[in-house]
N, C-alpha and C positions, 0 to 999 in steps of 0.2 A: 273685025272689033272683038276685044276680048270680052267675054262673058263671066259675070260673077254667079257663083251658085246662089239659087232664090235665097236659101236661108242667110247667106252672108249679106245680101241686099237688104232683107229684112232687119237682120240684127243691125247694121250699120246705118240704114236709111229711115225705115219705117218704124220699128219697134221703140226707139225712143219716143216718138209722137205719140204712139199709144199708150206709153207708160206716163207720158206728161197728161194725156187726158185722164186716165186713172186717177192720177195722184190730184189733179185739179178737182174732179168729181167728189173723191173722198175727203178732200177739205172744204169745198163749196155745198156739198149736199149733204155730208154727213157730219160736218162740223169738227172734222178732226186737224189737230195740228200738224205740222210738217214733220216733227219727230215721230209722231204715230204713224203717219203715213210712211215714212221711211222704214219703220219696223215692219209694217203690213208689206211692203213692196220689196223687202229684203235688200234694201239699198241705204243710202247715207241722207242725212238731214240736207247737206249742200247740194246733192242731186236734186231732191225735191226743190229747193230753192230755185235752183236753176230751172227745171221745168215750170215752176210757178211764174218766174220772171221771163220765161219764153227765151232763155238763154241756151237751152238744151231742148230737144224734142219739138221742134218747130213744124215738122211735116205732119201735118193732122188733117189735110184735106181729104185725103183718100177716105179716112175713117168717118169725116164729118158729113161727106157726100154719100155715103152707102147706108141705108136704112138697116140692112143686115149687120153691118159693123157696128153701128150704133147699138143694136140689140145686144150685140157680144160685150161691148162696152159696159152697157147699163148691168148685164149679167155678171159680169166679173167683177164689177165694182160693188155690187151689191153682196155678192158672195164674200168678198174680202171685208166689207163693212161689219157682216154680220158675224164674221169669224168662220165662214163655212170653207173659206180658201185660206189656209194657213200661208204664213209667210215663205216657207220653203217649197209651196206648191205653186206660187204665181208663175213661175218659169213654165210649168206644164200648162197652166192657162194660156200663157201668152203664145204658146206653141199652137194650141186651138185656133188661134187668130191667123197665125201664119199658115196654118194647114188651110183654113177656110179661104183665105186670100188666093193661095196657089190653086186650089180647086176650082176656083171660080174666076181665073185668070186676072186676079187684081193686083198682082205684083209681077214685075218684068225682072228677070235676070240681067238685062243688060245693064253696063256701067253707065252712071248719070252722065 
């Protein structure tokens, strides 16, 4: 069986789900528009629209089932909403999630 590096698996399979959860929380909990969220997440409004409609980033179960990941989600979302996490820094915040998942064996490098 071919194995993908864990970062590749995260980027392709799991990170879109995490971004979708962050985007939805920013809109629902903080009353932000899709355009505002797009700027904050350093992406486009159409991407946020796809997250909202669950056309992109549907793999969220691993995040929703783990209290520690939910805590990271909440912390990152609040930081973004308060302006403590700048748009250009969201990538490094998402890297912290990946690192946590690797350290706690929550991500497999096996191809789906």
